[in-house]
N, C-alpha and C positions, 0 to 999 in steps of 0.2 A: 504494500500500500504506500507507494512512493508519493510524497508531496513536495511542494516547492520549498526553497530554502528559507522563505519568510516565516516558516513555522518556528524557527529558533527564537523568535521574539515573543512567542506565546507564553502564557503562564504555565509553570510546571505543575504536574499532578502532585497529590499528597505523597505518593511513593518517592518521587524524585526529591521533593522537599525534605522528606525524612532522611534520604541518603546523604544530602549535602549537610544537614544539621548533624547527623551522626558522625560524618567525617571530621567536622570541626571539633565535636566533643571528644572524639577519639584522640586527636592531637593533644588537646589540653589534658586529657586523662593520662596519656602516656608521659607527658612532661611532669605532671604532679606526682604520680605514683611510681614511675620508673619500673623497676623489675617486679613490683608487687602484683601487677596486672597479669593474669594468666589467661591467654587467649585460647580459643577453641574453634571448632568448625562453625563457620558463619556463612550466610548467604544474603545476597542483596538482589533487589528487583529494580529494573529500570524500565519505566513505561514511557511511551512516546508522549511528548507534549501535545496539547490539544487546544484548538481555538475554533470559534464559529466563523464561517465565511460571511462577510458582509454582503456579498452579492447573491449567493444561493441560500444562505441561512443554514447550511449543513455544517457538520463538524468536519474539520480537517485535522489529520494526525501527522505527526512528525515521521519522516522516513526512517527506515531501519538503519541506514548509514549514520544518520545523526544520533540515533540512540546508542549505537556502538561507540561513536566518538565521545558522547557524554560519559559512558562507562569507562572509556580509556582515560579520559581526563581525571576522573575520580580515582581510578586505580593507580595512576602515576603518583599520586600523593600518599598512597598507602605503603607503609614500610613493614617488612617482616612477614608478609603473607604471600603464598603462591596460589595460583588459580587451580583448583581441583577440577572443576567442570564448568562448562558454560552451556546454557540451554536457551533455545528460542521458544517462548511460550505464547500461545494465542490467548488474548483476553477478549472479554465481551463487555462492551460499554453501552449502557442503556441511557438514552436521552429523550427528554420530552420534546415532542414536535411543537414548535411555537405556533405553527399555522392552525393546529387543531385543538389548542388549549387556550381559549381566550380569557378564562378566569385566572390563569396562573400569572405569576409575576413576570414571566418572560425571560428569566435569567437562565443562562446556559448551565447545564449540569457538568460541563467539561472540567470545571475547577474543583469538583468534589472527588471524593474517593471513588475509585473505579468499582468498588463493591457497593454500588448505589442502591441495591435492593435491601441493604441493612437498615434503611431509615424507617421501614415499616409501612411506607405508603404503597398504595395499590393504584396504578394508573390504568385507564382503559387501553386496550390494545391499539386503538386508533390514535392515541396520544403518545405512543412510544416509538422510538426508532432504535434498532439494535445495530451497533457497529462492531466489526471484528477487525483486529489488527494483531501485529506481532510485537511482543516486548522481549526483553532479554533478562534471563535469570542467570547470574554468575554464581553458579552452582546451586525481572522481566527486563531488557535482557537479564537473565538470571545468572548470577556468578557465585560459585561456591569457593570459599577461601579457607586456607589452613596455614598455620604458622610454618615458616621455612626460613632458615638462616641464609640461604642463597639470595633471597630477596630482601635482605635487611636494609639495603639502601634505597629501595623503591625506584621510582623513575621509569618503570617499564610501561610501554604502551601496548594496547591490545588491538587486534584486527581480525578480520574474517574474510573468507573467500568462498563463493558459491560455485559448486560444480553441478551444472545442469546437463542432463542427457541431451545429446544432439540428435537431430533427425537423420536417420541412416538412409532410408529409402522410402519411396512413396509409390509402390506398385498400384495397379488399378484397383480402386476401392479399398485400399489398405494403407495404413501409415505405421511405420515402425521406428522406435527410438532405441538409443543405446540402453543396454542392460547395466546393472551395477558393476559386474565384472568388466564390461567394456569401458565403462566410465573410469574405473580405477586404472585399467591398463593405459588408457590415454593420459590420465593424470600422472602416473608414475613415469611414463615415457617423457613427458614434459619436464619432470624433475631431473631425470637422468641427463637429458640434453641441455638443461638450463633454458629451455624456450620460454617457460612461464613458471619460474620457481616461486614457492611460497616465501614471501619476504619476512622470514623469521622462523621461530621454533614452534612446532605444532603443539597445541594444548589438547585438543580433542576434535573429533569428527562427529557431527550430528547428522543422522539420517532423517529426511523430511519428505512428507508427501506434498507435492506441488500439483495443483490442478492446471492442466494445459487448456487455455481458452479456445484452442482451435477445435472446430466441430468437424465431425465426420458423418456423412450421410449413411443412414442404416436402412434396412428393409422395413417398410412401414408395417408389414405383417408381424414383426417382432415387437411392436410397441412403439416406443418413442422414435420419432423420425431422426433425431440427432443423438450422438453419443459424445461423451467427453473422455479425455485421456487422464488417468491418474498416474502421474510420473513420480519417480523416486529420485530425489536429488540429495546431494551431500553438502554440508556446510562445514568448512574447516575454520576453527578458531586458532589463533596463534599469538605469540609474543612478537612484536615487531623488532626486527634486527637483521643480521646478515642471513641470507638464504642458507638453509641446512640441507636442502634437497632430500627430505625424508620421504621414503616410500610408504604408502599406506596400504594395509591389507585388512581384510574383513573375514571373520568366521561367524556363521550363524549356528546357534545351538537350538534345535527345534524339539519341542516336547514329543515324546514317543506315544503313539496311540496304544491304549489298553484294550479297547473294544471299539464298536461302531460309533460310540458317542463320547467315551471317556478318554482323557489323556493324563499322563503323569503330571504330578503337581509341579509348580514352578520351582520350589526348593530343590527338587531332583534335577531340574535343568541347570540350576546354579551349581550343584555338586558336580555334574558332568563337565561344566565349563571350568571349574577349578581343577579337576583332574587333567583336562586337556592343557591348561596353562602350565601345570607342573611337569607334564611329559614333553612339552614342546621345547625346541631349542631356545637359547637365550633370545629374548625379545623385549621390546619396549611397549608396554601397555599404555594406550592412550585413554580409553574409556570403555565402559560397557553401557548398553542402552537396551531398554525393553521396547520391543516393537510389537504392534498388533497387526498381524498379517492375516489376510483373508484366506480361508481354507474351505474348499468344497468337499462335503462328505455325502456319500450316497445314502439316500433315504429309502428304506424298504417300501414296496408298493402297499397300498391300502391305508396309509396314514393320511391325515388331513392335509399335510403339506405336499403330498405327491399328486394332487389333482392337476396342477399346472407346472410344477417344478419338481424334477426328479432328484435334485441335489439340495442339500441344506448348507447354507453359507454361514460360517461362524468365523470369529476372529480368534486366532491363537496368539499366546504370548511367546515371542521368540526373543532370545537373548543374543544380541549382536556384540561381538568382541572386535574392537578396532585396535590394531597393533602395527608394529614395524619390526622387521628383522634385518634391516640394512645398516651394518655397523660403520660403513665408511662415510656416512652423510655428515657426521659432526664428531667433535672430540668427545661429546657426552656418550656416544655410542661405543666407545672403545671397550667398555666393560659392561655389556648388557647382562642383565640378570632377570630371570623370570620371577614373578611373585612366588614366594615359598608356599603360599596357600592363598585361598580367597574365601572370605566369609562376608556376610552382609548383615545389616541391622535395619529393621523397618521401624520408622517413627510414625505412629498413627495417633491422630488427635483423639482425646477422650470425648465421649458423647454424653449429652444430657437430653432431657425431654422438654419441649416447649409447651405452651398452653394448649396446642392442638395434638399433643402426644406424638410429635414427630421428632426424630433424632436431630440434634443440633451439635455441631462440632465445636470444640474449644478454639480459642484464638490461635493464630499461627505463631504469635510471639511466645506463647508457652511451649510450643513444639520446638521453636528455635532455641529456647533456653535449655530444654532437655538434650538436644543434640550437642550443644556447646559443652555442657557439663559432662556428658558421656565421653566426648572426644578428649577431654583433658586427661582422663584416666586410661585412655586407650593404649595398650601395649602393642603398637604396630603403626603402620602408615595407612592413611586414607588414600585409596586408589582413585575413586571417583564417586559421584553421587548423582541422583536423578530425582525428579519430582513426578509423581503419578497421581491418578485420580481413581476413585472407586465409587460405585453407586450404592447408596444406602436406601433400601426400600422401607416402607412404613413399618415393617416388622423388625427393623433394626439389623438385618443381615448385611454384612459388609466385610468384616475381617476375614471370613472364610473365603471370600472372593479374591483376596490378595494372593493367596497361595494356589488358586486354581489357574490352570493354563488355558482353560476354555470354559464357557458357560455349560452347565449341566443340561441334560435332556429335559428335566422337569422345568428348569428356568426358561428354556427356549419355548417349550410347549405352552407354559403359562403366559409368557409374553405374547405369543402368537394368538392364543385364544382371547386374551384381554384386549387385543388390538392396540397394544402399545401403552395402555393406561398405566401399567406398573412403572414403565420407564418415566412417564410424565410425573408420577408422584415421588420418584426417587430423588434423593439429595446427593449431589456430587461432592465428595469430600477429598481434599488434597492430603496426600501423605508422601513421605520421603523414604528412599532406599539408599543407604550408604554402603559402599563396597570397601573392604579393608583387606590387608594381608595378614591380619591377626588370626590365629587359630580360633576355632569355635570353642567356647567354654565347655569344659568337661563336666558333665552332669554326674554328681556323686550318687552312688547307689544308696538306697535307704538303709540305715543301720538296723541290724536285727534287734528285737526287743532284749533289753538287758536283764540278765538273771542275777546280777550282783546286788550288793546292798544298795538300796536306794539312797540317793543324795538329796539334800534339801533343795527344793525347787526354787529357782530365782523368780522374783516377781516380774510383772510386765515392765515396770519402770526400769529395773536393773537390767533387764534383757535389752531394752531399747538403748540404754546407755552403753552397754557392751557393743551393740552393733554400730553405734555412732563412733565410738572410740577406735573401732577396728579399721576405719578408712579415713583417718584425719587428713591424708594427703589431698583428698578431693573435696571433702565437705568444708574444710577450714580455709581453703584458698578461695580468693575472689576470682570471678570469671567475667570478662567483659562481654556483654551481649550487645551486638550492633543491630 
């Protein structure tokens, strides 16, 4: 959603204001407290600036290039942190249409928080406009940060490069684009020859779905007269500097089918990915990303779904590993080492019930605090992180869906018979998955019942004091939450 450069003069959203205020507070806090501040895993969101056009009355959003530039200017002033991951997240902005709401004050909603549905107001559909755009999460853009001595001096700039599949051929009635292997082969060839090198050191590679606006005429007997292409592109994030000519490689770990409808759970997929990383030759791991890939599954005849369609379309969770094994690209590649293991931690917001007995998730700031405190006591390195969403239906189901690689048969049938009503009532909840090279905690076996002389039991208060005194290194230290 590219806009003119005049958008730079528009007012920032609350998210960007919070980022700038936090940056200034961080500097003063570090100057006052010195080494007493214990940092942890943090993330920031950068949303595009917004203004209302004086000619059309519609909202105009800042282009993604300008969002990345704002994030780069902010990160250049941060010292002692490395970028763990960077994500492009799509946001939804609801705005009241001035032309259809004569009783309103006429003020634009662009200067409010993007979560404008939290004010409790209910507007008629005719008085609302929904805008969709890309923001950045540095680990909107979203940026994940973790302490690192190599970046103690700061001053590092960020950049990105889009790899879009090219049109290969256009035979009669058919259009074909490059596949992901073809796209990577072309990119790596450009890195080897220096034709179009990445101007810096790669941070991570994001896989994105891009809708191609080009239309293709289809047979009218099949339904819609036109069809759209859903292309798969790559977005490379990097530190700006000298070209390192890094080669990018991808491996997808797909869940194994258990029967006609069931697949292995996603933790099993992560375990197989960890085993592959340990068995592979030395490599540099960039990031891991959970993709939702469309899979067609045969439906037995006689079911309600097989009247018109003989296949059932579902989305599977596929884990994509992005890495490099080219050691001559930079001095940092001289001693490549694979992660000794790979584990993950899911941070899920706690749920409460509102007045309508619907699940409501806790604020994101509480989730950020939990992540930061957990990372302080982590015995290992953080490899990457990602943000995901899950649907909570009115019954409160949701955590079980996180470990599922695909919707169950009962969920699909219920959604089909209800005509999508269940999806409309569901609440979308944001959660985080953090990948580390720390081993999974060993679960101790339950001790057998004791037959010796019973000892005096400790009271609840003394038990709590004992548990607190056992981990003073984490609980007694202060942690800066950005």
